[in-house]
C-alpha positions in Angstrom: 14.2 20.4 29.5 16.6 18.2 27.6 20.0 16.5 27.7 22.9 18.1 29.5 25.0 20.0 26.9 28.2 18.3 28.1 26.7 14.9 27.3 25.6 16.0 23.8 29.2 16.9 23.1 30.5 13.6 24.5 28.2 11.8 22.1 29.4 13.9 19.1 33.0 13.2 20.0 32.6 9.5 20.7 30.7 8.4 17.6 32.7 8.5 14.4 30.5 10.0 11.6 31.9 7.7 8.9 31.0 4.6 11.0 27.4 5.8 11.4 26.9 6.9 7.8 28.3 3.6 6.4 25.5 1.7 8.1 23.1 3.5 5.6 25.3 4.5 2.6 28.0 2.8 0.7 31.0 5.1 0.9 34.4 5.1 -0.8 37.4 7.3 0.1 38.4 10.0 -2.3 41.3 12.0 -1.0 40.4 13.3 2.5 36.7 12.8 1.9 34.3 9.9 1.8 31.7 10.0 -1.1 28.6 8.0 -2.0 25.0 8.3 -3.3 22.9 10.6 -1.1 20.4 8.7 1.0 18.0 11.7 1.1 17.2 12.0 -2.6 17.4 9.8 -5.7 20.6 10.3 -7.7 22.8 8.3 -10.0 26.0 10.3 -9.6 27.5 10.5 -6.1 27.2 14.0 -4.7 27.2 13.1 -1.0 30.4 13.6 0.9 31.6 13.0 4.5 34.5 14.9 6.1 35.8 12.5 8.8 38.1 15.0 10.4 35.4 17.7 10.8 32.6 15.2 11.6 30.2 16.6 9.0 28.4 15.5 5.9 27.1 17.5 2.9 25.1 16.7 -0.3 25.7 19.0 -3.2 22.6 17.7 -4.9 19.9 18.4 -2.3 21.9 20.6 0.1 21.4 18.3 3.1 24.2 18.6 5.6 25.2 18.6 9.3 26.9 16.5 11.9 26.3 12.9 13.1 23.3 13.9 15.2 21.7 15.7 12.2 22.3 12.6 10.0 20.6 10.3 12.5 17.7 12.7 12.9 17.1 12.8 9.1 17.8 9.1 8.3 15.8 7.7 11.3 13.1 10.5 11.4 13.8 11.2 15.1 13.7 14.4 17.1 16.9 15.8 18.5 16.7 14.1 21.9 15.8 10.8 20.3 18.8 11.0 17.9 21.2 11.7 20.8 19.8 8.9 22.8 20.1 6.4 19.9 23.8 7.4 19.4 24.5 7.3 23.2 23.1 3.8 23.4 25.4 2.7 20.6 28.4 4.3 22.3 27.5 3.1 25.8 27.2 6.7 27.2 24.9 7.3 30.2 23.0 10.5 29.5 22.0 13.1 32.1 18.9 15.4 31.7 18.3 19.0 32.7 15.0 18.0 34.3 15.0 15.4 37.1 11.5 14.2 36.3 12.3 13.8 32.6 15.5 12.1 33.5 13.7 9.6 35.7 11.1 8.9 33.1 13.6 8.3 30.4 15.7 6.1 32.7 12.6 4.0 33.5 11.8 3.8 29.8 15.3 2.6 29.1 15.1 -0.1 31.8 11.9 -1.4 30.2 13.5 -1.3 26.7 16.6 -3.2 28.0 14.3 -5.9 29.5 12.5 -6.2 26.2 15.7 -6.5 24.2 16.9 -9.3 26.5 13.5 -11.1 26.1 13.9 -10.9 22.3 17.2 -12.5 22.4 16.1 -15.2 24.9 13.1 -16.2 22.8 15.2 -16.1 19.6 17.8 -18.4 21.0 15.1 -20.8 22.1 13.7 -21.0 18.6 17.1 -21.6 17.0 18.5 -24.1 19.6 16.0 -25.6 22.0 14.8 -29.2 21.4 11.2 -28.3 22.4 11.1 -25.6 19.6 11.4 -28.2 16.8 7.7 -28.1 16.0 7.9 -24.3 15.8 10.9 -24.6 13.4 9.0 -27.2 11.3 6.0 -24.9 11.1 8.0 -21.9 10.0 9.8 -23.9 7.4 6.4 -25.1 6.1 5.5 -21.5 5.6 8.7 -20.7 3.7 10.4 -19.0 6.6 14.0 -20.1 6.5 16.6 -19.7 9.2 18.0 -16.5 7.6 14.5 -14.9 7.7 14.0 -16.0 11.3 17.2 -14.3 12.2 16.4 -11.2 10.3 13.1 -10.7 12.0 14.4 -12.1 15.4 11.6 -14.6 15.6 11.4 -16.6 18.8 9.8 -19.5 20.7 8.0 -19.2 24.0 8.3 -22.7 25.7 5.2 -24.3 27.3 6.4 -23.4 30.9 4.9 -21.2 33.6 7.8 -18.9 34.3 10.8 -19.9 32.2 11.3 -16.4 30.8 11.2 -14.4 34.1 13.3 -17.0 35.8 16.0 -17.0 33.1 16.1 -13.2 32.7 15.9 -12.4 36.4 14.2 -9.1 35.9 12.4 -7.4 38.8 8.7 -8.2 39.0 7.6 -4.6 38.3 9.7 -4.5 35.1 8.3 -7.9 34.0 4.8 -6.6 34.6 5.3 -3.1 33.1 6.7 -4.6 29.9 3.8 -7.1 29.5 6.3 -10.0 29.7 4.6 -11.4 32.7 1.7 -11.0 35.1 0.8 -12.0 38.7 -1.4 -15.1 38.6 -4.0 -16.2 41.2 -1.4 -17.8 43.3 0.3 -14.4 43.6 3.2 -15.7 41.5 4.9 -14.1 38.5 3.9 -16.0 35.3 5.1 -15.6 31.7 2.5 -13.9 29.5 3.4 -16.1 26.5 3.5 -19.9 26.4 3.9 -22.4 23.6 3.8 -19.7 20.9 6.0 -18.6 17.9 7.1 -15.1 18.9 7.2 -12.1 16.7 9.0 -9.2 18.4 7.6 -5.8 17.6 10.0 -2.9 17.2 9.3 0.8 17.0 10.5 2.9 14.1 13.8 3.5 15.9 14.4 -0.3 16.1 13.7 -0.7 19.9 11.8 -3.8 20.9 8.6 -2.7 22.6 6.1 -5.6 22.4 5.5 -9.2 21.1 2.9 -11.0 19.1 2.7 -14.7 19.7 1.1 -17.3 17.4 0.0 -20.8 18.5 1.1 -23.8 16.4 -1.5 -25.6 14.2 -3.5 -28.1 16.2 -3.2 -26.2 19.5 -6.2 -26.3 21.9 -5.7 -22.6 22.6 -8.6 -20.8 20.8 -6.7 -17.6 20.6 -4.6 -17.9 17.4 -2.7 -14.7 18.1 -1.9 -13.1 21.5 -0.4 -9.6 21.6 1.4 -7.7 24.4 -0.9 -5.2 26.3 -0.3 -1.5 25.9 2.5 -0.4 28.1 4.6 2.6 28.9 6.7 1.9 25.8 4.0 0.4 23.5 0.9 1.9 22.0 -0.9 -0.1 19.3 -2.3 2.9 17.6 1.1 4.4 17.1 3.2 1.3 16.3 3.5 -0.5 13.0 5.2 -3.9 12.8 8.1 -3.9 10.4 8.5 -0.1 10.0 12.0 -0.3 11.5 13.1 -2.6 8.7 11.0 -1.1 5.9 11.5 2.7 6.4 14.6 3.1 4.2 12.9 1.4 1.2 9.6 3.3 2.0 11.4 6.6 1.8 13.2 5.6 -1.4 10.0 4.4 -3.1 7.8 7.1 -1.6 5.4 4.2 -1.0 4.4 2.0 2.0 2.4 -1.2 1.8 0.1 -1.7 4.8 -1.1 -5.2 5.6 -2.7 -6.9 8.6 -0.3 -9.5 9.9 3.3 -10.2 10.9 3.5 -13.1 8.4 2.2 -10.8 5.6 5.1 -8.4 6.2 7.6 -11.3 6.2 5.9 -12.5 3.0 6.3 -9.2 1.2 9.9 -9.1 2.3 10.5 -12.6 0.9 8.8 -11.5 -2.4 11.1 -8.6 -2.9 8.8 -5.9 -1.5 10.7 -4.7 1.6 8.4 -1.6 2.2 5.6 -3.5 4.0 4.3 -2.8 7.5 1.4 -4.2 9.5 -0.9 -2.9 12.2 -0.6 -4.8 15.5 -4.0 -6.3 16.2 -5.9 -3.1 15.5 -7.4 -1.2 12.6 -5.4 1.4 10.8 -5.6 4.6 12.8 -5.0 8.3 12.1 -1.9 8.0 14.4 -0.6 5.3 12.0 -1.2 7.5 9.0 0.4 10.5 10.6 3.5 8.3 11.4 3.7 6.9 7.9 3.3 10.4 6.3 6.7 11.2 7.7 8.2 8.6 5.4 6.0 8.4 2.2 3.2 10.1 0.4 1.6 6.9 -1.1 -0.1 4.2 0.9 -1.0 0.8 -0.5 -3.5 -1.3 1.4 -2.8 -5.0 1.2 -5.9 -6.1 3.0 -9.7 -6.1 2.2 -10.3 -2.4 2.9 -13.9 -2.8 1.7 -14.9 -5.0 4.7 -15.0 -2.1 7.1 -17.7 -0.4 5.0 -18.7 3.2 4.7 -17.2 4.5 7.9 -13.7 3.3 6.9 -14.1 4.8 3.4 -14.9 8.2 5.0 -11.8 8.0 7.1 -9.6 7.1 4.2 -10.9 10.0 2.1 -10.4 12.4 5.1 -6.9 11.2 5.6 -6.1 11.6 1.9 -7.0 15.2 2.1 -5.7 16.0 5.6 -2.3 14.4 5.1 -1.9 14.8 1.3 -1.5 11.1 0.7 -2.7 8.7 -2.0 -4.5 5.6 -0.8 -4.7 2.7 -3.2 -5.6 -1.0 -2.8 -3.9 -4.2 -3.8 -6.1 -6.7 -5.7 -5.2 -10.2 -4.4 -6.6 -13.5 -5.8 -9.7 -14.7 -3.9 -8.8 -16.5 -0.7 -5.1 -15.5 -0.8 -3.3 -13.5 1.8 0.1 -11.9 1.1 2.0 -14.4 3.2 0.5 -17.4 1.3 0.9 -15.7 -2.1 4.6 -14.9 -1.3 5.2 -18.6 -1.0 3.2 -19.8 -4.0 3.7 -17.0 -6.5 6.0 -14.1 -5.3 6.0 -12.5 -8.8 2.2 -12.2 -8.6 2.4 -10.5 -5.3 4.9 -8.0 -6.6 2.7 -7.4 -9.6 -0.3 -6.8 -7.4 1.5 -4.0 -5.6 2.6 -2.4 -8.9 -1.0 -2.6 -10.2 -2.7 -1.3 -7.0 -5.7 0.9 -7.8 -7.2 4.0 -6.1 -9.4 3.2 -3.1 -12.6 4.3 -4.8 -11.7 2.4 -8.0 -11.3 -0.8 -6.0 -14.7 -0.4 -4.3 -16.5 0.6 -7.5 -15.0 -2.2 -9.6 -16.2 -4.8 -7.0 -19.7 -3.5 -7.1 -19.8 -3.4 -11.0 -18.4 -7.0 -11.2 -21.0 -8.4 -8.8 -23.9 -6.6 -10.4 -26.0 -7.5 -13.5 -27.1 -5.4 -16.5 -29.4 -8.0 -17.9 -32.6 -6.1 -17.4 -33.6 -2.5 -16.9 -34.4 -3.2 -13.3 -31.0 -4.8 -12.7 -29.3 -1.9 -14.3 -31.1 0.5 -12.0 -30.1 -1.6 -8.9 -26.5 -1.8 -10.0 -26.4 2.0 -10.6 -27.8 2.6 -7.2 -25.2 0.4 -5.5 -22.4 2.0 -7.5 -23.6 5.6 -6.7 -23.8 4.7 -3.0 -20.0 4.1 -3.2 -19.3 7.1 -5.3 -21.3 9.4 -3.0 -18.8 8.8 -0.2 -16.0 10.6 -2.1 -15.8 14.3 -1.1 -14.4 15.6 -4.4 -17.0 16.5 -7.0 -14.6 16.2 -9.9 -13.6 12.7 -8.9 -17.3 11.7 -8.4 -18.1 13.0 -11.9 -15.4 11.0 -13.6 -16.6 7.8 -11.9 -20.2 8.6 -12.6 -19.3 8.7 -16.3 -17.9 5.1 -16.0 -21.1 3.9 -14.3 -23.1 5.5 -17.1 -21.0 3.8 -19.8 -21.3 0.5 -18.0 -25.1 0.5 -17.4 -26.2 2.5 -20.4 -28.0 5.0 -18.2 -27.8 8.7 -18.8 -25.0 10.4 -17.0 -27.2 13.4 -16.2 -29.7 11.2 -14.4 -26.8 9.6 -12.3 -25.4 13.1 -11.6 -28.8 14.2 -10.4 -29.2 11.1 -8.2 -25.8 11.8 -6.5 -26.6 15.5 -6.1 -30.0 15.0 -4.6 -29.1 11.7 -2.8 -32.3 10.4 -4.4 -33.1 7.3 -6.6 -31.8 6.9 -10.1 -34.4 8.1 -12.7 -34.2 5.5 -15.5 -36.8 7.4 -17.4 -34.7 10.6 -17.6 -34.3 11.8 -21.2 -31.0 10.4 -22.7 -28.3 13.0 -22.8 -24.8 12.8 -24.0 -22.4 12.7 -21.1 -20.1 15.7 -20.8 -16.7 14.6 -22.3 -14.9 14.8 -19.0 -17.4 12.5 -17.4 -17.1 9.6 -19.9 -14.8 6.6 -19.8 -14.4 7.1 -23.6 -13.3 10.7 -23.0 -10.8 9.6 -20.4 -9.3 7.2 -23.0 -9.1 10.0 -25.5 -7.4 12.3 -23.0 -4.8 9.6 -22.4 -4.4 9.2 -26.2 -3.7 13.0 -26.4 -1.1 13.0 -23.5 0.3 9.4 -23.6 -0.2 8.2 -27.2 2.4 5.5 -27.1 1.1 4.0 -23.9 -2.6 3.5 -24.9 -2.8 3.8 -28.7 -2.1 0.0 -29.3 -5.2 -0.8 -27.2 -7.7 1.5 -29.0 -9.9 0.7 -32.0 -13.0 2.4 -33.4 -15.4 -0.3 -32.0 -14.6 0.9 -28.5 -16.3 4.3 -29.1 -20.1 4.3 -29.0 -20.4 8.1 -28.8 -20.2 9.7 -32.3 -18.3 12.7 -31.1 -15.7 10.6 -29.3 -15.4 8.4 -32.4 -14.8 11.4 -34.5 -12.1 12.6 -32.1 -10.5 9.1 -32.1 -10.4 9.1 -35.9 -8.8 12.5 -36.1 -6.1 11.6 -33.6 -5.5 8.3 -35.4 -5.1 10.1 -38.7 -2.7 12.5 -37.2 -0.8 9.7 -35.5 -1.3 11.3 -32.1 -0.4 14.8 -33.0 -3.1 16.7 -31.2 -2.5 20.0 -32.9 -2.7 18.4 -36.4 -5.8 16.4 -35.3 -7.5 19.7 -34.3 -6.7 21.1 -37.8 -8.4 18.0 -39.4 -11.4 18.0 -37.2 -14.8 19.6 -37.5 -15.7 22.4 -35.0 -17.4 20.2 -32.4 -14.6 17.6 -32.5 -12.0 20.4 -32.3 -13.6 21.8 -29.2 -13.5 18.4 -27.6 -9.9 17.9 -28.5 -9.0 21.3 -27.1 -10.6 20.4 -23.7 -8.8 17.1 -23.6 -5.5 18.7 -24.3 -5.7 20.7 -21.1 -7.2 17.9 -19.0 -5.1 16.2 -16.3 -5.9 12.5 -16.2 -4.3 10.4 -13.5 -5.2 6.9 -14.8 -3.1 3.9 -15.7 -3.4 3.5 -19.6 -3.3 -0.3 -19.6 -5.9 -0.6 -16.8 -8.2 2.0 -18.3 -7.9 0.5 -21.8 -9.0 -2.9 -20.4 -11.9 -1.1 -18.6 -13.0 0.5 -21.9 -12.7 -2.9 -23.7 -14.8 -4.4 -21.0 -17.5 -1.7 -21.4 -17.6 -2.2 -25.2 -17.6 -6.0 -24.9 -20.5 -5.9 -22.4 -22.4 -3.6 -24.8 -21.8 -6.1 -27.7 -22.8 -9.1 -25.5 -26.0 -7.4 -24.5 -26.9 -7.1 -28.2 -26.3 -10.9 -28.6 -28.6 -11.9 -25.7 -31.4 -14.2 -27.0 -29.6 -15.1 -30.2 -29.1 -18.8 -29.6 -27.0 -19.3 -32.8 -24.3 -17.3 -31.0 -24.6 -18.8 -27.5 -21.1 -20.2 -27.5 -19.6 -16.9 -28.7 -21.6 -15.2 -26.0 -20.3 -17.5 -23.3 -16.6 -17.1 -24.5 -17.0 -13.3 -24.5 -18.5 -13.3 -21.0 -15.6 -15.5 -19.7 -13.0 -13.1 -21.2 -14.7 -10.1 -19.7 -14.6 -11.7 -16.2 -10.8 -12.1 -16.6 -10.1 -8.5 -17.4 -9.4 -7.5 -13.7 -7.1 -10.5 -13.2 -3.5 -9.1 -13.1 -2.2 -12.2 -14.9 -5.0 -13.1 -17.3 -6.3 -9.6 -17.9 -3.9 -8.4 -20.7 -4.4 -11.6 -22.8 -8.2 -11.5 -22.3 -8.2 -7.8 -23.4 -6.3 -8.7 -26.6 -8.7 -11.5 -27.4 -11.7 -9.2 -26.8 -10.2 -6.5 -28.9 -9.8 -8.9 -31.8 -13.4 -10.2 -31.3 -14.8 -6.6 -31.2 -12.9 -5.7 -34.4 -14.1 -8.8 -36.2 -17.7 -8.3 -35.1 -17.6 -4.7 -36.3 -16.3 -5.7 -39.7 -19.0 -8.4 -40.0 -21.7 -5.9 -39.1 -20.4 -3.5 -41.7 -20.5 -6.2 -44.4 -24.1 -7.1 -43.4 -25.1 -3.4 -43.6 -23.6 -3.0 -47.1 -25.3 -6.2 -48.3 
């Protein structure tokens, strides 16, 4: 089953390859060829060429090549039939199919898509021109949505009428119902599905309009803030992502997709200069969504509160990471801010939040550690239990061990006891004999590994007062004396330190140096603050230190807070040394 061969050849002949490629690539003529930067791999020197006479393209960098159908398949991530249909639609060619049933199905689908496309334009024209749409235009302007943005996203306005859309379009009743544009009311009359709402047309990844989301204006008596199209023959919520049709080129280029919850969030990211954002359509993120996104990128950034869904959601994310070989991270947004609002008030902060997204487990663990207390032995044990409950969810033992080391450093509990609690799924034994954490399990050791592999990125953040473990301190001193030359540091070190440095030299650490340095500074500062508790002569110093520690996770205030804490730790260490000598 498929498209008649004669029609495929008609499409190839009717659609000039240069015209198609130029919609995606900036081309310039060189002799008989057109050349430009390849859209299929990153390059700075043009190695992508198009031969207009032969109707083919070829990249000498990544070896991609083919005809106009091949190009559309690759650039739009479509199958062969889908690529031919897209080109046929552009050329106005009616296709025939080798199977009558398949042909009828595709023809019916095209009828529904045509009706949706007409509805998009009708709603859009109402928003731009109709007097009754003035409140909608005022509302969108108040949210920072200009006319250019409204045109780009084809936003619309559904008037407060019973059947204005179906009457204006004149589509058959079965088409209006099968698209979700209308329904039959109790009087057995066809009625518009959307009334008095700002309309967000939803397109599939090929750019075909398949559904709508409608939002009421502020002050409306309608309790349903958003109303979405029902699932139809052309629209499945679990397989559709709002904005993917606009975002996919940038998603492929960046190998990263930002997933948020709402239409206005996607528009906000676009306004803030992050055009690779998509949103689920009134449903949770599904495996079908992940499978779709994996076709475009290997990194997924969640721009919503992924912790709200709890343990079940965490298990799904970890399963998808392994099954689809993707990286899932989470954006930290200021409390009470959604991406749409932040794009309007501070677009730079929104961009920075995406750049500083953290792994899913890191996001959940940091939240637990920030909310817990280490004031008493009992509170330390409770905090460790809460943290381990989050760590247990991760299926990778090596990942669990690294994070257990951080919990040990934060709470002061023995890493061996925490490991045992995770392994047996039992309570934390606070009376377990203290043992030195294995180097790979310690936050200090992670910092040392970064120092070995990325000296320039982390060295300015590290001082001796950050290392409570004598072996780690010895390794830090050896590296500092050797100015980051690990081989020379090994020559200077004693046998135990040399063994640690050798292990660190072959350890892969996928941590952000700045973020991890701030984490280590926070651990050391909390340790110092714990030692000051009860010393009323230093109450103000304690309060200032605590305030700075709380700012460490803030993308804007964190670096400055880390610098102040680092200076404070250094001064405190020097003062302690003077007291000891006296």
